[in-house]
N, C-alpha and C positions, 0 to 999 in steps of 0.2 A: 423402505426408509423414508423418513420425513425430509422434505427439502429444506435446505439452509443456504441462504446467500451470505457470502463473505465478500464485502465490497470495499475496495480501497479507493479513496478520493485523494488526488494529489495534483501536482503540477501547479499551474497558475490559478486553478479554479479556487483554491483556498484563499487566495489574495483578491478574488473578484466577488464582491458582495452580491451582485445580481446572478452571476452564474452559479455560485454557491447556493443561493436561495432556491434557484430553479432545481438544481440537483436534489437538494434536501426535501423539496416537495415531492419529487418523484420517489425518492427513497422511502419517504413516509407512506406512500401509496402501495408500496409492495406488501402483498399478504404474506403472512407466514414468518418463519424465523429468519433472523437477519442480524449481521454484525457489521459495523462500519469502522474501518481503520483509516485514519487520516494522516497525511503528511503535515509538515510545518510550514510550508510556503515560505515566503520571504519576510514574514513578520518579525521573526527573531533577528534577522540581519538589520532590519530597519530600527528596531529598538536598540540593538547593540550599537548601531552608528550613533543613535542620540546619546548613548551613555559614553561615547568616546572610544568604544571597543573596535578593534580591527578584526574583521572576519577573514580567516585563513582557510584556503582551499588548496588541495592537491588533486589534480585530475578531476575537478568538479566535485569532490567530496570535502565536506566540511571537517576541519580540524577541531575537535571539541576539548579545549583546554579547561582548566578549573573555573575560569571566569565565564566561559561560554556555556558550560553544562548548567550553571545557575540560570542563565538567561533562557536557554531552551527549555529547561524544566518549567519555568514560570510561564513562558509563552505557549509551548505545545501542550503541557498539561493543564494549564489555567485558561489563558485568554482564548486560544483557538478552540480548545476542547469544550469549554463551557459555552462559547458562542454558538457552536454546532449543536449542542445539547438544547439550549434554549430554543433555538429555531425549530428543532424536531418536536419539542414539547408543544410549541405553538401550532404545529401541524398534527397534533393528536398522536404523536409517536412517543411512547413512554421510554425515552432514552436514559441511560445512566453512563456518565463520562468517567473514564478510568484510564490508567496507563497499564502497561505490562507488568508494572511492579505490584498493582493492587491485587489482592487475594492470590498473589504469586501466579498470575495468569500466563506471563511469558518469562520463565527464567532465562537468564543469559550470562555470558562471561565477558569480561573486557577484552577487546581485540588485542592480541599480543603484538608487541612491537617487532617489526620485521624491518624492511627498508624504510617504511614511513611510520611515525608514531601518530596514530589518528586521535590519541588522547582518550577521553571517556566515551568511547563508542562500543556498543555491545554487539555481540554475535549470539543469536538465539541458540539455546542449548535444546535441540530437538528431543534428545532422549529424556529430558526432564519435563517436557510440556505434556500436560495431561488434560483430560476431558472434564474432570470433576467440577472445578469452579465455573467453567463456561456453562455447564449444564444447569448449575444452580441459577444462574442469571436467566438463561433461556427458558427453563422451566417455570420461572416466575414471571414470564412475559415481559422481561426487561430487555431492551435493545442495547447491547454494549457498544459504546463509542470509544475507541482505543487511540490514545495519543502515542506517538512513536518514541516511547521511553520505556526502558526495562530496568532491571537491577542486576547486581552481580551476587546477591546472596550475602554480601558483607556490609550492606548499608550504602552502597554507592549507586546513584542513578546513572544510566547509561543512555545516550543518544543512540537510536537504532532505526535502521532502514525500514520504513513502513511497507515497502513492497515484499521485503522478506518476511516481516511480521505476518503479513496477509497469507502468504504462501504456507508458512508453518502452521498457522492457526487452521487454515483450510485443510491441510494435510491431517492434523490430528483429529479434527471433527468429522473427517470423512469416514472414520471408523464407526460413527453412530448416525451420521446424517448422509443424505445425498447432497453433496456440496457443489454449488456453482460459485467459482471465484471470478469476480469482475474487477479488472483494473480500469479505473475511469480517470481521465485527465483531459486536457484541452484539445488534443488531437482526435481525429476520426478513427484512429486505430494504428496499425503498423503500415507505414507508408514507404514506397520505393523512393519517393522524393519528399522529404520532410516538409517542403514549401508548397506541395501540390496534393490536395486532399483527393484528387481524382485518381491518384496512384495507390489508393487503398488496396491492400492485400486482404481479401475477404476470409480466406482460409490458409492457415500456415501450419505446415507439418515440420517435423525435425529435420528431415533431408533438405527441404527447400530453405529452412533457416540456416543450415550449415553453409549452403551455397551462397546465401546472401551475405554471410559474415566473412567468407573467404575471399580475399582480394584477387586470388588466383583461379577463381572458379571457372571451369572450362565452359560453363553455360553463359558466361558473359554478364551475370548479374551480381558479381562479387562486390563487396564493400558498399552495398545499398542500404544496410541497416544503420540508422543514426546511433552513434555510440552510446547515447544516454538510454536507448531503448534495449540494449543488450542485457543489462542485469534484470530488467523487468521480464524479458522474454525467457531468460534462464530460470527465473522463479516460476514462470508460467508452466514450462515443461517439466520442471521438478514437481510441481503440484499434480499435474496431469499424470505423471508416472508414479504417483504415490497414493492414488485412489480418488482424487478429486474428479468429479464427473465431467465438469465443463469449465473451460477458462476462456473468457472473453476480454478483449482489450479495446477501448473506445472512448468516445467523447461523453463527458459527464452529463451534458444536457440531454443526451439521448439515452439515458439509463434504462428506460422501459423498453426501447427498441433494441438496446443491447441484449437484454434478457429474452426477448422473443426472437432473437436471431436475425432481425432485419437491418442491424447496423454493426459497425465495428469489425474487428478481426477475431475469428474463432481459432483457437490454438487446438490442434487435433493430433492424434497419435498415428492415424493411418498414413 
């Protein structure tokens, strides 16, 4: 099978011009097939503030009301996405910027209202995600750059978690490629102490992950995982258990080192 990199860039890197530029230079140097999925950073919040809109969050998750979905569509699908594409083109990387709605790349449904109404937020429909349109892009030597937006099949754009999108794309494409999934952001990887990069966990399996999450862990390492890292790790293990060959989490500026295994946290099955 041919190698394919599915790389998600997020965290504060999207907001930092120098770090983003350094990351994109490294991404452009990668040989072979690759897909870049990006988060939105804080740009939408800043623009919303300028427009007099109040950003609403519950447990760190954005509530995407009708006004907000218009802003995030413009910012994620337009400003952020096209700036990334322009920089990649400047680095000799023939990128094409799209959302999950384009070519029906990532079908989704609006998240049902339960205890919280998240508004126009999408959950990826795994069963409807197919290889076809992805292969058309990749076979024509185009590098997809995907903004964190999907659609519900009824004409509505949905704000969608980029980590989950990366996992779902990696999973479906692992049926035809040997996929390596890289989650890159501002931290060195999975840390025992979020403020101390010397506490990097170089290799993390499911059993140790469960111990780190459990506040009553008999090993005494419970509640060591930063809450914001848990969804990313859940996605990482889901990908690994669905045919993805390798999953690595680490610092965006160290992209090439992440790929050759000398940096970051490797998520493993054993």
